[in-house]
Structure formats: C-alpha cells, structure tokens
ZAGU-374225 format. One line per 10 residues: their letters; for each residue x, y, z of N, C-alpha, C. Coordinates in steps of 0.1 Angstrom, whole numbers, plus 5000, padded with zeros to 4 digits. Example, Ala and Ser with C-alpha at 12.3 -4.5 7.8 and 13.67 -1.06 7.14 Angstrom:
# residues 2
AS) 5132 4943 5078 5123 4955 5078 5132 4967 5078 | 5128 4978 5071 5137 4989 5071 5129 5000 5079
This chain:
# residues 227
MRILVVEDDR) 5331 9643 6693 5322 9643 6703 5313 9632 6699 | 5305 9630 6714 5293 9622 6715 5282 9628 6719 | 5271 9629 6709 5260 9639 6712 5249 9630 6715 | 5242 9635 6722 5223 9629 6726 5215 9642 6722 | 5207 9636 6710 5197 9646 6709 5184 9640 6710 | 5177 9648 6720 5164 9645 6724 5154 9656 6715 | 5147 9651 6707 5137 9660 6700 5125 9651 6694 | 5112 9655 6697 5103 9648 6695 5099 9648 6678 | 5103 9660 6672 5100 9662 6659 5109 9654 6651 | 5107 9640 6645 5111 9632 6639 5120 9636 6629
RLAELLRRGL) 5114 9643 6622 5123 9649 6607 5134 9658 6614 | 5130 9668 6621 5142 9678 6628 5153 9668 6633 | 5148 9657 6643 5159 9648 6647 5167 9642 6637 | 5163 9638 6627 5169 9633 6618 5177 9642 6611 | 5172 9652 6608 5180 9663 6598 5193 9664 6607 | 5192 9668 6622 5201 9668 6631 5214 9656 6632 | 5207 9645 6631 5218 9633 6632 5224 9634 6619 | 5220 9632 6609 5226 9633 6599 5236 9645 6596 | 5233 9657 6600 5241 9667 6598 5254 9666 6608 | 5252 9664 6622 5262 9660 6630 5269 9647 6630
VAEGFAVEVA) 5264 9640 6622 5274 9628 6619 5283 9630 6607 | 5279 9640 6598 5285 9644 6586 5298 9653 6593 | 5296 9660 6604 5308 9666 6608 5318 9659 6617 | 5316 9644 6619 5325 9635 6626 5321 9630 6639 | 5307 9636 6642 5302 9634 6659 5293 9619 6656 | 5295 9613 6668 5289 9599 6669 5275 9607 6674 | 5263 9602 6673 5249 9610 6674 5240 9601 6681 | 5231 9600 6691 5221 9591 6695 5211 9599 6697 | 5197 9593 6693 5185 9601 6692 5173 9597 6703 | 5164 9603 6709 5157 9602 6716 5144 9608 6713
HDGHTGLHLA) 5134 9602 6714 5119 9611 6710 5110 9616 6720 | 5113 9612 6731 5103 9618 6743 5114 9619 6756 | 5109 9628 6765 5117 9629 6777 5123 9616 6784 | 5112 9608 6788 5117 9596 6797 5129 9592 6789 | 5128 9586 6776 5141 9580 6769 5156 9586 6773 | 5151 9600 6769 5164 9610 6769 5170 9611 6784 | 5160 9612 6795 5166 9613 6807 5172 9601 6809 | 5168 9591 6808 5174 9574 6809 5188 9574 6801 | 5189 9578 6790 5203 9577 6781 5211 9588 6786 | 5207 9602 6791 5215 9610 6796 5223 9606 6809
AEDAYDVIVL) 5213 9598 6816 5216 9596 6831 5227 9583 6830 | 5226 9572 6820 5233 9558 6821 5246 9561 6811 | 5246 9570 6803 5257 9569 6791 5263 9581 6793 | 5275 9582 6788 5286 9595 6789 5287 9604 6773 | 5280 9611 6774 5278 9621 6762 5287 9635 6766 | 5291 9642 6753 5300 9652 6755 5290 9666 6756 | 5278 9665 6750 5267 9675 6751 5255 9667 6747 | 5244 9674 6752 5232 9670 6749 5221 9682 6743 | 5216 9681 6731 5208 9689 6726 5194 9686 6729 | 5187 9694 6738 5172 9689 6741 5163 9698 6741
DVMLPGLNGY) 5151 9692 6735 5139 9700 6732 5131 9703 6746 | 5126 9716 6743 5119 9718 6755 5104 9713 6753 | 5099 9711 6745 5085 9708 6744 5083 9690 6739 | 5087 9684 6748 5088 9669 6747 5075 9661 6755 | 5070 9650 6748 5062 9641 6754 5068 9635 6766 | 5059 9631 6773 5063 9625 6788 5067 9632 6798 | 5078 9639 6793 5085 9647 6803 5092 9661 6797 | 5089 9671 6798 5094 9684 6791 5109 9684 6794 | 5114 9694 6786 5127 9695 6786 5134 9701 6798 | 5125 9711 6802 5130 9716 6818 5132 9707 6828
RVCARLREAG) 5120 9698 6829 5123 9686 6839 5135 9679 6839 | 5136 9675 6823 5148 9664 6821 5160 9669 6824 | 5162 9684 6821 5175 9689 6828 5176 9691 6839 | 5164 9694 6850 5165 9698 6864 5166 9685 6870 | 5163 9670 6865 5163 9659 6870 5180 9657 6871 | 5182 9660 6858 5199 9655 6855 5207 9662 6865 | 5206 9675 6866 5214 9683 6875 5211 9674 6888 | 5198 9673 6895 5199 9669 6907 5206 9655 6909 | 5204 9647 6898 5214 9635 6899 5229 9637 6899 | 5233 9649 6894 5249 9649 6895 5253 9649 6882
VWTPVLMLTA) 5245 9651 6871 5248 9649 6855 5253 9664 6851 | 5263 9663 6849 5267 9678 6845 5273 9677 6830 | 5267 9668 6821 5269 9671 6809 5261 9687 6803 | 5271 9693 6794 5266 9705 6790 5252 9703 6781 | 5244 9712 6786 5228 9709 6777 5226 9723 6769 | 5222 9722 6757 5219 9729 6746 5204 9726 6746 | 5193 9735 6748 5178 9736 6752 5176 9740 6735 | 5164 9734 6729 5159 9739 6716 5147 9741 6720 | 5138 9751 6712 5123 9752 6716 5120 9759 6701 | 5106 9757 6702 5097 9768 6693 5096 9782 6701
KDGEYDEAEG) 5092 9779 6714 5091 9791 6719 5101 9802 6718 | 5095 9815 6722 5104 9826 6723 5099 9837 6732 | 5109 9842 6740 5105 9851 6754 5118 9851 6761 | 5121 9860 6770 5129 9860 6784 5124 9850 6791 | 5114 9846 6793 5107 9841 6805 5110 9825 6803 | 5108 9823 6789 5110 9807 6786 5126 9808 6788 | 5134 9815 6781 5149 9809 6783 5153 9812 6797 | 5150 9820 6807 5151 9820 6821 5148 9809 6827 | 5137 9803 6825 5132 9790 6829 5139 9779 6826 | 5144 9779 6813 5155 9770 6807 5167 9768 6816
LDTGADDYVT) 5175 9782 6817 5186 9782 6825 5190 9780 6836 | 5176 9783 6846 5175 9779 6860 5173 9766 6862 | 5169 9760 6852 5168 9744 6855 5183 9737 6852 | 5192 9745 6848 5206 9741 6847 5210 9740 6834 | 5204 9743 6823 5207 9743 6810 5219 9754 6806 | 5226 9751 6795 5241 9759 6796 5236 9768 6783 | 5230 9765 6774 5227 9774 6765 5214 9772 6757 | 5209 9780 6752 5194 9784 6746 5191 9788 6730 | 5186 9780 6723 5183 9782 6710 5168 9783 6705 | 5166 9792 6697 5148 9793 6697 5147 9790 6679
KPFSYVALVA) 5139 9778 6676 5138 9774 6663 5130 9786 6654 | 5131 9788 6644 5143 9780 6638 5157 9783 6639 | 5168 9780 6637 5180 9782 6641 5188 9780 6628 | 5202 9787 6629 5209 9785 6616 5219 9772 6624 | 5220 9763 6612 5226 9748 6615 5242 9752 6620 | 5246 9760 6612 5259 9763 6614 5264 9770 6631 | 5255 9776 6632 5253 9786 6642 5252 9775 6654 | 5242 9766 6655 5243 9755 6662 5253 9745 6666 | 5262 9743 6656 5271 9736 6656 5285 9741 6663 | 5284 9755 6663 5296 9762 6669 5291 9763 6680
RLRALVRRGR) 5282 9766 6685 5275 9764 6702 5278 9753 6707 | 5277 9741 6703 5279 9728 6706 5293 9727 6711 | 5303 9729 6701 5315 9729 6702 5322 9741 6717 | 5314 9751 6715 5317 9759 6727 5313 9754 6739 | 5302 9749 6739 5295 9741 6751 5304 9732 6758 | 5312 9725 6747 5321 9710 6752 5332 9720 6760 | 5339 9729 6754 5351 9734 6760 5345 9742 6775 | 5334 9749 6774 5331 9756 6784 5326 9747 6796 | 5320 9739 6793 5313 9729 6802 5321 9719 6809 | 5333 9715 6802 5342 9708 6809 5354 9714 6810
PERPVLLRIG) 5356 9720 6824 5369 9731 6822 5382 9723 6826 | 5380 9709 6828 5392 9700 6829 5396 9697 6818 | 5389 9699 6804 5395 9698 6794 5404 9709 6787 | 5416 9708 6783 5422 9723 6778 5419 9725 6764 | 5418 9738 6760 5412 9741 6748 5417 9736 6738 | 5435 9737 6740 5442 9727 6729 5447 9715 6735 | 5446 9705 6726 5451 9691 6733 5465 9688 6728 | 5476 9687 6735 5488 9683 6730 5494 9671 6734 | 5501 9666 6725 5507 9653 6726 5519 9653 6720 | 5530 9657 6729 5545 9662 6723 5543 9677 6715
DLQIDPASRC) 5548 9673 6699 5543 9686 6696 5533 9687 6684 | 5527 9674 6688 5510 9676 6682 5504 9681 6690 | 5494 9689 6682 5484 9700 6686 5473 9693 6680 | 5462 9697 6688 5449 9693 6682 5438 9705 6688 | 5433 9712 6679 5420 9721 6685 5407 9714 6681 | 5403 9712 6691 5388 9708 6689 5377 9720 6686 | 5380 9730 6686 5373 9740 6684 5372 9742 6671 | 5384 9744 6662 5386 9746 6651 5385 9734 6640 | 5388 9726 6647 5391 9711 6643 5403 9713 6631 | 5411 9718 6637 5424 9717 6631 5434 9710 6641
CRRGSVDLTL) 5446 9707 6633 5456 9698 6639 5469 9701 6633 | 5477 9700 6639 5491 9704 6636 5504 9696 6642 | 5515 9693 6634 5525 9687 6643 5540 9697 6638 | 5542 9703 6652 5549 9714 6652 5545 9725 6646 | 5552 9727 6630 5546 9741 6625 5539 9740 6612 | 5535 9725 6613 5529 9717 6600 5516 9714 6603 | 5507 9723 6593 5493 9720 6594 5492 9706 6588 | 5478 9698 6593 5478 9684 6590 5462 9685 6583 | 5459 9681 6576 5447 9678 6570 5441 9667 6571 | 5428 9663 6580 5425 9654 6586 5408 9653 6582
TAREFAVLEY) 5402 9638 6575 5392 9641 6574 5382 9639 6590 | 5368 9646 6590 5362 9643 6599 5361 9633 6608 | 5363 9622 6605 5362 9610 6612 5377 9608 6615 | 5384 9610 6609 5401 9608 6614 5403 9616 6627 | 5398 9630 6625 5398 9639 6636 5392 9634 6650 | 5380 9630 6647 5372 9625 6658 5380 9610 6665 | 5385 9603 6659 5396 9593 6663 5406 9599 6675 | 5413 9605 6664 5423 9614 6673 5422 9623 6683 | 5411 9629 6683 5409 9640 6694 5404 9625 6707 | 5395 9620 6704 5393 9605 6718 5405 9603 6721
LARRDGEVVA) 5413 9597 6714 5428 9591 6720 5431 9600 6727 | 5434 9612 6720 5441 9624 6728 5436 9629 6742 | 5421 9627 6744 5415 9631 6755 5416 9620 6767 | 5417 9608 6759 5426 9597 6770 5442 9593 6769 | 5447 9604 6768 5463 9605 6765 5468 9594 6777 | 5477 9584 6773 5484 9576 6785 5474 9564 6784 | 5462 9564 6783 5454 9554 6786 5454 9544 6773 | 5450 9530 6776 5450 9519 6765 5435 9523 6763 | 5433 9527 6749 5418 9525 6748 5414 9516 6735 | 5402 9508 6744 5400 9496 6733 5392 9499 6720
KAEILAHVWD) 5392 9491 6712 5387 9497 6696 5372 9498 6699 | 5365 9488 6708 5350 9487 6711 5347 9504 6716 | 5355 9510 6723 5353 9523 6731 5355 9531 6717 | 5361 9531 6711 5365 9541 6696 5352 9541 6689 | 5351 9528 6687 5338 9526 6680 5325 9531 6684 | 5323 9529 6697 5312 9535 6705 5311 9551 6707 | 5323 9556 6704 5323 9571 6709 5319 9576 6697 | 5330 9576 6685 5331 9580 6674 5321 9578 6662 | 5316 9567 6662 5304 9562 6656 5292 9563 6663 | 5289 9548 6670 5281 9546 6678 5277 9535 6680
EAFQGDVNIV) 5271 9532 6691 5266 9519 6695 5258 9510 6686 | 5254 9517 6676 5241 9510 6667 5251 9506 6655 | 5263 9511 6655 5271 9508 6639 5269 9495 6637 | 5266 9493 6623 5263 9477 6621 5275 9472 6610 | 5285 9481 6607 5294 9479 6596 5305 9470 6603 | 5316 9469 6594 5330 9463 6598 5333 9471 6607 | 5338 9461 6622 5346 9467 6631 5359 9470 6628 | 5369 9466 6619 5381 9469 6612 5378 9483 6608 | 5369 9490 6607 5368 9504 6606 5377 9513 6611 | 5381 9508 6624 5386 9518 6634 5401 9516 6628
EVHVSALRRK) 5406 9503 6628 5420 9500 6621 5422 9509 6608 | 5412 9511 6600 5415 9517 6588 5416 9530 6593 | 5408 9538 6598 5411 9552 6604 5424 9553 6611 | 5428 9546 6619 5440 9547 6628 5455 9546 6617 | 5450 9535 6609 5460 9537 6595 5463 9548 6589 | 5452 9553 6587 5452 9566 6578 5459 9576 6588 | 5455 9578 6601 5460 9589 6607 5477 9586 6609 | 5483 9573 6610 5495 9573 6612 5504 9576 6599 | 5497 9575 6588 5504 9581 6572 5503 9593 6576 | 5496 9603 6580 5495 9617 6580 5502 9623 6595
IDAPFGRHTI) 5500 9618 6604 5508 9624 6616 5519 9618 6622 | 5522 9606 6617 5535 9600 6621 5545 9598 6614 | 5541 9590 6601 5549 9586 6591 5559 9598 6583 | 5556 9609 6582 5563 9618 6574 5569 9625 6585 | 5566 9625 6596 5579 9630 6607 5587 9618 6616 | 5588 9606 6612 5597 9598 6618 5588 9593 6635 | 5577 9597 6636 5572 9593 6647 5564 9581 6647 | 5562 9578 6660 5551 9566 6664 5540 9570 6676 | 5533 9578 6674 5527 9585 6685 5515 9576 6686 | 5505 9571 6678 5502 9559 6678 5503 9547 6681
QTVRGVGYRL) 5502 9541 6690 5508 9528 6692 5499 9518 6694 | 5501 9507 6691 5491 9494 6692 5495 9487 6703 | 5484 9484 6712 5486 9475 6724 5481 9463 6721 | 5486 9451 6716 5480 9440 6709 5470 9432 6718 | 5456 9430 6714 5448 9425 6717 5437 9432 6726 | 5442 9446 6724 5437 9457 6735 5429 9467 6726 | 5438 9475 6721 5435 9490 6714 5448 9499 6712 | 5447 9510 6717 5455 9518 6711 5457 9528 6723 | 5470 9535 6721 5472 9546 6731 5482 9558 6723 | 5482 9569 6729 5491 9578 6721 5504 9579 6733
AADAPAG) 5514 9582 6726 5526 9583 6733 5536 9595 6728 | 5540 9605 6736 5543 9618 6732 5558 9613 6723 | 5557 9621 6713 5572 9622 6706 5580 9607 6706 | 5572 9596 6704 5579 9583 6702 5585 9582 6690 | 5599 9577 6688 5603 9577 6676 5597 9564 6666 | 5598 9566 6654 5592 9551 6648 5601 9540 6649 | 5596 9530 6651 5603 9518 6655 5605 9512 6642
C-alpha cells in the first residue's frame, strides 16, 4: 500500500513513517494542510492518515476539499481532541475513520488495512492469480493449499502486481509504489525482490506467474508453466 501521512508533529510523523515502512508500505509525509492537500490531490495513494490540527489548513478542510474534488481515497483522521462532536465533524467532512491520540499502533495499522478493503469496493478481499491467493488483510499468500512465507517487501511487490493483473507494470512504478519516489538506492532492488518471489511462488511449483517484459517491466500470468 502507498500511504500519505499528514501530521504536523514531526516526531510522531517520523515514528509513523518508520513503523509503516517496516510493515512494507510506501510512505510519504506532509507537515501542513496545504502540502497534504496538494499531494493527496495530485498523487495516487491507497489511504491517507490525516491529522485534524494542522497549520495552514486543518484536517477537516483538507478532507472536505478532497471530496469536493472527487478524490475518494480512504481517510483516517488523527486528533488529540476527544468527543462525539469532533468525531461527527470529521466524518461529516468525508473521513472514513477516526482515531484519538494516544492510539495503539497495531490497531492503527489494522484500521488502515480495513479502510483499503472497505474504501475500494472494486478491489476483492482476496486477490487470485490462478491458484495463487493473496490476502492483503492478513498479509498471507498461498499457492493452492501451500502457505508461502514472504517478507513484507516481497508481499508488497506481489500485491501491487496482482492489483494490476494482466497489465505490464514498469519497474519505476513498482519502485515508486512499494518503496517511494524519494528512494535513493539501487533501482535493481526491484529485480532482487522479483527474483526472490519467483523462487518462492513459482519455482517450487513449476510455474512462471511473474513474467518479464523485456525493456518494460513485469506482468502476472495465471498458471503459466515454467519455460
């Protein structure tokens, strides 16, 4: 998943970023309402974590303007406030969920995953490529009846390809979505993770699900035999 965190508390924002990256998510951070609104309107995210008390433009207004512009990315609002009125105001502006600080990080991640499933009804709960099943909610993957063990980043690469089933996905797109656009490392990191995935989900089963389109990127093919 690609997540936008809009939070003016820089320490909290960095803690969230590190924690979510460790979960295998690509994360971008904004520290004020105007920047958050711009990023959310211009780029594609799976979910937005939006603080209410932001400088420049508060979270309620950011959310309302996104909805007015037709941006329906799921929004989870964060606030130090507490009370039914505040929650109602957030939900009335178009937010999908609401968490009061301090909060449980584990519960926050669970809510984010639930929002992605609930907020994007066109996405199936389970992603299926032939007999390969990918469950974004539980972060589980299996081939037929065999459970597969993937790292968080391997799972993120496979999930992104599965959501683009049948399409040729450029390496640069995978890098931007699974890592982030500010990634400064070796771009061959995508090839490294695809190779690792093939060893786990294809080779033991005589399959060739992840196909290379030379000079472009990768695509998934259901039940393609190994060549």
